[in-house]
LORO-20229 format. One record per residue (C-alpha): z, x, y; residue number from 1; residue in one letter. Coordinates in nm, 4 decimals, padded with zeros to 6 digits, always signed. Example, Ala and Ser with C-alpha at 12.3 -4.5 7.8 and 13.67 -1.06 7.14 Angstrom:
((+00.7800,+01.2300,-00.4500),1,A)
((+00.7140,+01.3670,-00.1060),2,S)
This chain:
((+08.1888,+12.9824,+12.6564),1,M)
((+08.4477,+12.8822,+12.9223),2,P)
((+08.7576,+12.6790,+12.8095),3,K)
((+08.7216,+12.3180,+12.8284),4,R)
((+08.9996,+12.2208,+13.0728),5,I)
((+09.2084,+11.9060,+12.9019),6,P)
((+09.2177,+11.5976,+13.1131),7,A)
((+09.5871,+11.5287,+13.0758),8,S)
((+09.8992,+11.6980,+12.9869),9,A)
((+09.9204,+11.4998,+12.6483),10,E)
((+09.5691,+11.6435,+12.5725),11,E)
((+09.6474,+11.9856,+12.6642),12,A)
((+09.9335,+11.9791,+12.4270),13,S)
((+09.7433,+11.8645,+12.1419),14,S)
((+09.3680,+11.9993,+12.2118),15,A)
((+09.2582,+12.3276,+12.0529),16,T)
((+09.0657,+12.5738,+12.2762),17,T)
((+08.7010,+12.6221,+12.1515),18,V)
((+08.6349,+12.9001,+11.9241),19,R)
((+08.4292,+13.0262,+11.6580),20,G)
((+08.1341,+12.8161,+11.4956),21,R)
((+08.2070,+12.5382,+11.2605),22,L)
((+07.9594,+12.4182,+11.0290),23,N)
((+07.9807,+12.0476,+10.9343),24,V)
((+07.8054,+11.9133,+10.6337),25,L)
((+07.7557,+11.5138,+10.6546),26,L)
((+07.7149,+11.3847,+10.3080),27,A)
((+07.4375,+11.1592,+10.2317),28,A)
((+07.4544,+10.8765,+10.1424),29,P)
((+07.7973,+10.7764,+10.3165),30,R)
((+07.9400,+10.4634,+10.4609),31,G)
((+07.8201,+10.1203,+10.4593),32,F)
((+07.6565,+09.9896,+10.1179),33,C)
((+07.4318,+09.6916,+10.0764),34,A)
((+07.7528,+09.4736,+09.9787),35,G)
((+07.9725,+09.5546,+10.2821),36,V)
((+07.6699,+09.4878,+10.5177),37,R)
((+07.5969,+09.1438,+10.3743),38,R)
((+07.9696,+09.0317,+10.3859),39,A)
((+08.0008,+09.1415,+10.7436),40,I)
((+07.6538,+08.9881,+10.8264),41,D)
((+07.7777,+08.6731,+10.6838),42,A)
((+08.0900,+08.6559,+10.9028),43,V)
((+07.8605,+08.7276,+11.2069),44,E)
((+07.6094,+08.4704,+11.0955),45,E)
((+07.8883,+08.2067,+11.0657),46,A)
((+08.0102,+08.2692,+11.4262),47,L)
((+07.6907,+08.2411,+11.5420),48,E)
((+07.5819,+07.9132,+11.3526),49,R)
((+07.9239,+07.7495,+11.3662),50,F)
((+08.0926,+07.9303,+11.6818),51,G)
((+08.4563,+08.0560,+11.6935),52,P)
((+08.6921,+08.0362,+11.5204),53,P)
((+08.5593,+08.1361,+11.1808),54,V)
((+08.8264,+08.2110,+10.9398),55,Y)
((+08.8249,+08.4890,+10.6769),56,V)
((+09.0435,+08.5268,+10.3828),57,R)
((+09.2145,+08.8470,+10.3689),58,R)
((+09.0156,+09.1506,+10.5014),59,A)
((+08.6269,+09.0958,+10.4459),60,I)
((+08.6150,+09.4773,+10.3665),61,V)
((+08.8942,+09.7272,+10.3545),62,H)
((+08.8505,+09.8646,+10.6995),63,N)
((+09.0476,+09.7949,+10.9986),64,L)
((+08.7879,+09.8881,+11.2530),65,A)
((+08.5680,+09.6363,+11.0715),66,V)
((+08.8262,+09.3820,+11.0923),67,V)
((+08.9150,+09.4245,+11.4463),68,R)
((+08.5207,+09.4351,+11.5697),69,S)
((+08.4896,+09.0540,+11.3876),70,L)
((+08.8167,+08.9343,+11.5338),71,E)
((+08.6881,+09.0278,+11.8781),72,A)
((+08.3983,+08.8313,+11.8135),73,K)
((+08.5998,+08.5328,+11.6955),74,G)
((+08.7021,+08.5804,+11.3505),75,A)
((+09.0591,+08.4768,+11.2640),76,I)
((+09.1960,+08.6608,+10.9321),77,F)
((+09.4335,+08.4849,+10.7040),78,I)
((+09.6321,+08.5607,+10.3983),79,Q)
((+09.6108,+08.2072,+10.2468),80,E)
((+09.3652,+07.9243,+10.2547),81,L)
((+09.6440,+07.6765,+10.3910),82,D)
((+09.6437,+07.8811,+10.6847),83,E)
((+09.3071,+07.7265,+10.7963),84,A)
((+09.2780,+07.3577,+10.9610),85,P)
((+09.1073,+07.1160,+10.7625),86,E)
((+08.7415,+07.1232,+10.7663),87,G)
((+08.7579,+07.5067,+10.8972),88,A)
((+08.4713,+07.7298,+10.8453),89,V)
((+08.6048,+07.9950,+10.5914),90,V)
((+08.4406,+08.3278,+10.4473),91,I)
((+08.5730,+08.4817,+10.1035),92,L)
((+08.5766,+08.8269,+10.1088),93,S)
((+08.3365,+09.0791,+09.9492),94,A)
((+08.5850,+09.1734,+09.6877),95,H)
((+08.5671,+08.8524,+09.5188),96,G)
((+08.8133,+08.5834,+09.4141),97,V)
((+08.9589,+08.3861,+09.1322),98,A)
((+08.8159,+08.0693,+09.0439),99,R)
((+09.1194,+07.9037,+09.1610),100,S)
((+09.0744,+08.0102,+09.5147),101,V)
((+08.7393,+07.8036,+09.5547),102,T)
((+08.8970,+07.5153,+09.3961),103,M)
((+09.1890,+07.5235,+09.6307),104,E)
((+08.9204,+07.5586,+09.9212),105,A)
((+08.7335,+07.2516,+09.7865),106,E)
((+09.0737,+07.0734,+09.7562),107,R)
((+09.1624,+07.1426,+10.1392),108,L)
((+08.8393,+07.0305,+10.2450),109,G)
((+08.7140,+07.3768,+10.4050),110,L)
((+08.3653,+07.4489,+10.4509),111,R)
((+08.3818,+07.7954,+10.2394),112,H)
((+08.1438,+08.0408,+10.1880),113,F)
((+08.1779,+08.3243,+09.9147),114,D)
((+08.0899,+08.6707,+10.0630),115,A)
((+08.1478,+08.8468,+09.7168),116,V)
((+07.9354,+09.1445,+09.6682),117,C)
((+07.6534,+09.0608,+09.4225),118,P)
((+07.7912,+09.3736,+09.1630),119,L)
((+08.1440,+09.2233,+09.1595),120,V)
((+07.9891,+08.8765,+09.0824),121,A)
((+07.8139,+09.0518,+08.8164),122,K)
((+08.1248,+09.1675,+08.6530),123,V)
((+08.2770,+08.8486,+08.6959),124,H)
((+08.0017,+08.6841,+08.4780),125,R)
((+08.0301,+08.9782,+08.2091),126,E)
((+08.4077,+08.9090,+08.1798),127,V)
((+08.3318,+08.5171,+08.1477),128,A)
((+08.0847,+08.5876,+07.8939),129,N)
((+08.2924,+08.8078,+07.6914),130,Y)
((+08.6002,+08.5398,+07.7008),131,H)
((+08.3449,+08.2793,+07.5837),132,R)
((+08.2516,+08.4815,+07.2920),133,H)
((+08.6128,+08.5132,+07.1630),134,G)
((+08.6583,+08.8869,+07.3089),135,R)
((+08.9760,+09.0227,+07.4655),136,H)
((+08.8810,+09.1959,+07.7882),137,V)
((+08.9986,+09.5189,+07.8675),138,V)
((+08.9500,+09.5657,+08.2456),139,L)
((+08.9367,+09.9357,+08.3673),140,I)
((+09.0716,+09.9383,+08.7249),141,G)
((+09.3700,+09.9203,+08.9530),142,H)
((+09.6286,+09.6541,+08.8812),143,A)
((+09.6745,+09.4513,+09.2195),144,G)
((+09.3490,+09.5419,+09.4033),145,H)
((+09.1635,+09.2415,+09.5092),146,P)
((+08.8875,+09.3050,+09.2933),147,E)
((+09.0779,+09.3279,+08.9807),148,I)
((+09.2752,+08.9992,+09.0902),149,V)
((+08.9518,+08.8097,+09.1603),150,G)
((+08.8029,+08.9345,+08.8187),151,T)
((+09.1085,+08.8762,+08.6217),152,L)
((+09.0818,+08.4975,+08.7810),153,G)
((+08.7744,+08.4213,+08.5951),154,Q)
((+08.9419,+08.3793,+08.2451),155,I)
((+09.2962,+08.3011,+08.1320),156,P)
((+09.5726,+08.5273,+08.1983),157,D)
((+09.6350,+08.6145,+07.8312),158,E)
((+09.2879,+08.6966,+07.7555),159,T)
((+09.2569,+09.0240,+07.9468),160,A)
((+09.4496,+09.3384,+08.0035),161,T)
((+09.4287,+09.6100,+08.2936),162,V)
((+09.4165,+09.9754,+08.2186),163,V)
((+09.4007,+10.2623,+08.4408),164,A)
((+09.4893,+10.5724,+08.2406),165,R)
((+09.4239,+10.6855,+07.8594),166,I)
((+09.7728,+10.6361,+07.8124),167,E)
((+09.7489,+10.2919,+07.8572),168,E)
((+09.4825,+10.2435,+07.6068),169,V)
((+09.6844,+10.4089,+07.3498),170,E)
((+09.9636,+10.1693,+07.4411),171,A)
((+09.7559,+09.8404,+07.3880),172,L)
((+09.9053,+09.6348,+07.0839),173,T)
((+09.5614,+09.4826,+06.9827),174,L)
((+09.4531,+09.5458,+06.6194),175,A)
((+09.1992,+09.8255,+06.5747),176,P)
((+08.9603,+09.5720,+06.4402),177,D)
((+09.0189,+09.3353,+06.7159),178,A)
((+08.7173,+09.2005,+06.9048),179,P)
((+08.7199,+09.3438,+07.2556),180,V)
((+08.5014,+09.4197,+07.5417),181,A)
((+08.5459,+09.6325,+07.8450),182,Y)
((+08.4559,+09.6040,+08.2257),183,A)
((+08.5209,+09.8232,+08.5175),184,V)
((+08.5969,+09.7873,+08.8609),185,Q)
((+08.3015,+09.8629,+09.0844),186,T)
((+08.4915,+10.1389,+09.2956),187,T)
((+08.6491,+10.3039,+09.0136),188,Y)
((+08.6118,+10.6906,+08.9563),189,S)
((+08.3074,+10.7456,+08.7453),190,V)
((+08.4626,+11.0378,+08.5657),191,D)
((+08.7768,+10.8520,+08.5040),192,D)
((+08.6145,+10.5527,+08.3876),193,A)
((+08.4117,+10.7452,+08.1202),194,A)
((+08.7419,+10.9288,+07.9798),195,E)
((+08.8966,+10.5704,+07.9656),196,I)
((+08.5634,+10.4338,+07.8021),197,V)
((+08.5803,+10.7239,+07.5392),198,G)
((+08.9444,+10.6284,+07.4405),199,A)
((+08.8832,+10.2668,+07.3714),200,L)
((+08.5613,+10.3489,+07.1765),201,K)
((+08.7769,+10.5555,+06.9452),202,K)
((+09.0545,+10.3039,+06.9592),203,R)
((+08.8581,+09.9893,+06.8590),204,F)
((+08.5767,+09.9232,+06.5988),205,S)
((+08.4469,+09.6278,+06.7446),206,D)
((+08.4052,+09.6807,+07.1103),207,I)
((+08.1157,+09.5597,+07.3422),208,K)
((+08.0097,+09.7381,+07.6576),209,A)
((+07.8434,+09.6179,+07.9899),210,P)
((+07.4505,+09.6199,+07.9293),211,A)
((+07.4657,+09.8413,+08.2633),212,S)
((+07.7239,+10.0389,+08.4392),213,S)
((+07.9740,+09.8286,+08.6406),214,D)
((+08.0847,+10.0780,+08.8798),215,I)
((+07.8317,+10.0268,+09.1688),216,C)
((+07.5429,+10.2507,+09.2850),217,Y)
((+07.7382,+10.3193,+09.6386),218,A)
((+08.0430,+10.4426,+09.4389),219,T)
((+07.8421,+10.6592,+09.2038),220,T)
((+07.5929,+10.7880,+09.4672),221,N)
((+07.9168,+10.8707,+09.7407),222,R)
((+08.1104,+11.0435,+09.4558),223,Q)
((+07.8158,+11.2432,+09.3237),224,A)
((+07.7330,+11.3803,+09.6988),225,A)
((+08.1010,+11.4858,+09.7335),226,V)
((+08.0804,+11.6767,+09.4007),227,K)
((+07.7682,+11.8444,+09.5478),228,Q)
((+07.9456,+11.9173,+09.8596),229,M)
((+08.2675,+12.1022,+09.7259),230,V)
((+08.1026,+12.4392,+09.6429),231,P)
((+07.9588,+12.4498,+09.9907),232,K)
((+08.2775,+12.3923,+10.2169),233,V)
((+08.6290,+12.4991,+10.2895),234,D)
((+08.7462,+12.1551,+10.3678),235,A)
((+08.6428,+11.7914,+10.3313),236,I)
((+08.7276,+11.4944,+10.5509),237,I)
((+08.6930,+11.1452,+10.3932),238,V)
((+08.6375,+10.8748,+10.6675),239,A)
((+08.8367,+10.5518,+10.5248),240,G)
((+09.1332,+10.3617,+10.4919),241,E)
((+09.3970,+10.4643,+10.2472),242,A)
((+09.4235,+10.1185,+10.1164),243,F)
((+09.0611,+10.1298,+10.0535),244,S)
((+08.9824,+10.2172,+09.6722),245,S)
((+08.6268,+10.3644,+09.7090),246,N)
((+08.7742,+10.5891,+10.0044),247,A)
((+09.0700,+10.6960,+09.7959),248,S)
((+08.8503,+10.7873,+09.5012),249,R)
((+08.6230,+11.0148,+09.7196),250,L)
((+08.9259,+11.2079,+09.8131),251,A)
((+09.0410,+11.2299,+09.4387),252,E)
((+08.7235,+11.3532,+09.3417),253,V)
((+08.7080,+11.6095,+09.6175),254,A)
((+09.0355,+11.7443,+09.4963),255,R)
((+08.9475,+11.7269,+09.1183),256,A)
((+08.6454,+11.9568,+09.1847),257,F)
((+08.8451,+12.2157,+09.3427),258,G)
((+08.8335,+12.1598,+09.7294),259,C)
((+09.1308,+12.3320,+09.8746),260,P)
((+09.1784,+12.0835,+10.1675),261,S)
((+09.0939,+11.7210,+10.1612),262,V)
((+09.2180,+11.4783,+10.4290),263,Q)
((+09.1590,+11.1119,+10.4128),264,L)
((+09.1691,+10.9508,+10.7558),265,V)
((+09.0828,+10.6068,+10.8922),266,A)
((+08.9614,+10.7655,+11.2418),267,N)
((+08.9588,+11.0586,+11.4581),268,A)
((+09.3129,+11.0312,+11.5531),269,S)
((+09.4334,+11.0916,+11.2244),270,H)
((+09.2872,+11.4180,+11.1720),271,V)
((+09.5264,+11.7040,+11.1187),272,D)
((+09.3671,+11.9801,+11.3235),273,W)
((+09.5961,+12.2456,+11.1572),274,A)
((+09.4496,+12.2076,+10.8385),275,L)
((+09.1202,+12.3374,+10.9786),276,L)
((+09.2378,+12.6475,+11.1449),277,E)
((+09.0513,+12.8864,+10.9199),278,H)
((+08.7632,+12.6547,+10.8390),279,C)
((+08.4088,+12.7657,+10.8460),280,R)
((+08.2119,+12.5040,+10.6636),281,F)
((+08.3624,+12.1381,+10.6758),282,L)
((+08.2353,+11.8418,+10.4460),283,G)
((+08.2433,+11.4941,+10.5986),284,I)
((+08.1656,+11.1774,+10.3968),285,T)
((+08.2672,+10.8122,+10.4484),286,A)
((+08.3723,+10.5300,+10.2213),287,A)
((+08.1320,+10.2331,+10.1600),288,A)
((+08.3415,+10.0173,+10.4080),289,S)
((+08.3630,+10.2636,+10.6843),290,T)
((+08.1125,+10.2089,+10.9698),291,P)
((+07.9090,+10.5127,+11.0845),292,E)
((+08.0787,+10.4729,+11.4232),293,S)
((+08.3947,+10.6180,+11.2848),294,T)
((+08.2058,+10.9309,+11.1304),295,V)
((+08.0387,+10.9978,+11.4714),296,Q)
((+08.3865,+10.9588,+11.6422),297,A)
((+08.5250,+11.2356,+11.4181),298,I)
((+08.2268,+11.4520,+11.4805),299,V)
((+08.2522,+11.4308,+11.8723),300,E)
((+08.6288,+11.5101,+11.8144),301,A)
((+08.5270,+11.8224,+11.6674),302,L)
((+08.2856,+11.8985,+11.9088),303,R)
((+08.5711,+11.8904,+12.1474),304,E)
((+08.7486,+12.1601,+11.9600),305,R)
((+08.4905,+12.4007,+11.7986),306,F)
((+08.1151,+12.5320,+11.8661),307,D)
((+07.9776,+12.3013,+11.5636),308,I)
((+07.6523,+12.2799,+11.4190),309,H)
((+07.5996,+11.9745,+11.2122),310,V)
((+07.3498,+11.9372,+10.9231),311,E)
((+07.2991,+11.6260,+10.6814),312,E)
((+07.2881,+11.7166,+10.3441),313,V)
((+07.1805,+11.4994,+10.0305),314,G)
((+06.9622,+11.1979,+09.9964),315,R)
((+06.9981,+11.0190,+10.3331),316,S)
((+06.8759,+10.6615,+10.2092),317,R)
((+06.9666,+10.3996,+09.9445),318,E)
((+06.7163,+10.1248,+09.8484),319,S)
((+06.9501,+09.8707,+09.7219),320,A)
((+06.9106,+09.5653,+09.9670),321,V)
((+07.0796,+09.2328,+09.8569),322,F)
((+06.9592,+08.9170,+09.9867),323,K)
((+07.1547,+08.7687,+10.2810),324,P)
((+07.4049,+08.4813,+10.2400),325,M)
((+07.2819,+08.1220,+10.3113),326,K)
((+07.5214,+08.0096,+10.5849),327,I)
((+07.4010,+07.6465,+10.6203),328,D)
((+07.5388,+07.3172,+10.7220),329,G)
((+07.5476,+07.1329,+11.0495),330,P)
((+07.6391,+07.3432,+11.3471),331,A)
((+07.9423,+07.2163,+11.5479),332,R)
((+07.8640,+07.0027,+11.8440),333,P)
((+07.7706,+07.2055,+12.1577),334,G)
((+07.6915,+07.5217,+11.9489),335,N)
((+07.3188,+07.5995,+11.9048),336,F)
((+07.1686,+07.8915,+11.7514),337,R)
((+06.9479,+08.1196,+11.9538),338,T)
((+06.7620,+08.3050,+11.6728),339,S)
((+06.6914,+08.2683,+11.3116),340,G)
((+06.6176,+07.9912,+11.0739),341,G)
């Protein structure tokens, strides 16, 4: 096979000549989950119904490609609600928000729609119910993550504690017979959560558990797919943002299960090609907030450098579908919907 001629001197300096076959295994499932799709659809629906601008508090999902795409359509991302003008249409992110945020939206006279993932909303209801029944909530997750901030915001500050490690469970000052309950961040590591839950059950005699797992199906499925992929590959690329919890957990799971080379990359330009120098079997997966276009761009970048064979492994489809958000209210003058009801 002839060498590919670089289009520029810059490309020539970074490109690797085509060499031996690289087998690329694409994990299934990967990429967008139902909650992410629902949130993105909500922003696009609001833009169609009301016209731009539509304001979005914080990143609707943790992926910059998604954010930039919505900005190009007329979305304006803000950090706090007071950055939006009175009467503006505002979408609240899929990670969920504290009750104080929705109260502020009402106080400021904003037309707001909450795009919280239904599975995060389930955790919110659990936590509120635990509090009503007088239990201290131990929230398993990463302090400061938007989902954790939103969940803590459902109950008074002093009635919940966040833990991320077994050592933090042991350091809790609650009495062994204190009435407690636990909830879990939906994007947390399945294995880490199981260890912490085990420690909590040993620590407390009166402990209440969620009726079903708080870790969402998409997190569970993607982590399971990575575990199954590790023995088959020499390296794994996780497509996702470093600030995405579910992306970071996928990379951690791959390393924990023995993959010798793991890269977490936001896009193809971030791939460290030197790490693939001796790779014959490469696994690729994507976080639940990563668009498939990012995965395909990585595959095309691989194709430019290697003679690749691509194979999808695992279960390709997920059955979960969430009811679309209801984006209603009078449209702005001069803006008419062209489709939908």
